[in-house]
C-alpha positions as CSV (number, residue, x, y, z in Angstrom):
1,M,0.0,0.0,0.0
2,A,1.3,3.4,-0.9
3,C,2.2,5.9,1.8
4,H,1.5,9.6,1.8
5,A,5.1,10.6,2.6
6,R,7.5,10.3,-0.4
7,V,10.5,9.1,1.6
8,E,8.5,6.4,3.4
9,N,6.8,5.4,0.2
10,G,10.2,5.0,-1.5
11,R,11.5,3.0,1.6
12,R,8.5,0.6,1.5
13,N,8.2,0.3,-2.4
14,P,11.8,0.7,-3.8
15,V,11.8,1.4,-7.5
16,S,14.8,1.5,-9.8
17,R,16.1,5.0,-10.7
18,V,14.8,6.1,-14.1
19,S,16.1,9.7,-14.3
20,W,18.1,12.4,-12.3
21,T,17.8,16.0,-11.6
22,I,20.9,18.1,-12.5
23,N,21.7,18.4,-8.9
24,E,21.1,14.7,-8.2
25,F,23.2,13.8,-11.2
26,C,26.1,16.0,-9.9
27,V,26.0,14.4,-6.5
28,S,25.9,10.9,-7.8
29,V,29.0,11.3,-10.1
30,G,30.9,13.7,-7.7
31,I,31.1,16.9,-9.7
32,S,30.1,20.4,-8.9
33,R,27.2,22.1,-10.7
34,S,29.7,24.6,-12.3
35,T,31.6,21.6,-13.7
36,Y,28.3,20.2,-15.0
37,E,27.4,23.5,-16.7
38,R,31.0,23.8,-18.2
39,A,30.7,20.4,-19.6
40,K,27.3,21.1,-21.2
41,R,28.7,24.3,-22.7
42,D,31.8,22.6,-24.0
43,G,29.9,19.7,-25.5
44,W,30.8,16.8,-23.2
45,G,27.9,16.9,-20.9
46,P,25.3,14.1,-20.5
47,R,22.2,14.0,-22.8
48,E,19.4,15.7,-21.2
49,M,15.6,15.4,-21.5
50,I,13.1,18.2,-21.0
51,L,10.0,17.5,-19.0
52,G,7.4,20.3,-19.2
53,R,8.5,23.9,-19.3
54,T,11.1,23.8,-16.6
55,G,12.1,20.2,-15.8
56,I,15.4,19.0,-17.0
57,R,16.4,15.4,-16.2
58,I,19.2,13.1,-17.1
59,A,18.1,9.6,-18.0
60,D,19.8,6.8,-16.0
61,D,21.1,5.2,-19.3
62,A,22.5,8.7,-20.4
63,R,24.2,8.8,-17.0
64,A,25.7,5.5,-17.6
65,E,26.9,6.5,-21.1
66,W,28.5,9.7,-19.8
67,I,30.4,7.8,-17.1
68,A,31.6,5.3,-19.7
69,A,32.7,8.1,-22.0
70,R,34.6,9.7,-19.1
71,E,36.5,6.4,-18.3
72,E,37.3,5.9,-22.0
73,R,38.6,9.5,-22.2
74,A,40.7,8.8,-19.1
75,A,42.1,5.6,-20.6
76,V,43.0,7.4,-23.9
77,L,44.9,10.1,-21.8
78,F,46.7,7.6,-19.7
79,L,48.0,5.8,-23.0
80,K,49.1,9.1,-24.5
81,R,51.0,10.0,-21.3
82,C,52.7,6.5,-21.4
83,E,53.6,7.0,-25.1
84,D,55.0,10.6,-24.2
85,R,57.1,9.2,-21.3
86,S,58.4,6.4,-23.5
87,K,59.4,8.8,-26.1
88,E,61.1,11.0,-23.4
89,T,63.0,8.0,-22.0
90,K,64.2,7.0,-25.5
91,A,65.2,10.6,-26.1
92,V,67.4,10.6,-22.9
93,E,68.9,7.3,-23.8
94,T,69.9,8.4,-27.1
95,I,71.5,11.6,-25.8
96,T,73.5,9.8,-23.1
97,V,74.8,7.0,-25.4
């Protein structure tokens, strides 16, 4: 049976998360609202959906895609750094030989 209080209802009748508000999204992924706004402005923010005139939400699958894209970007940057270090090491070896 449903409860009148939203918190109590959520506790008694758990439902999987479908979408996030912008603030909830920021908290869930550990970024500030300003970082979110910069990501959106620079084109690397998550996909948004508009509900009504003022409601903006991030779907759970968009959140998962955004996280995966950030992980992929981090892996690419790590490999690039490793390649750069390898080139630096080879250059130092060439100079010292």
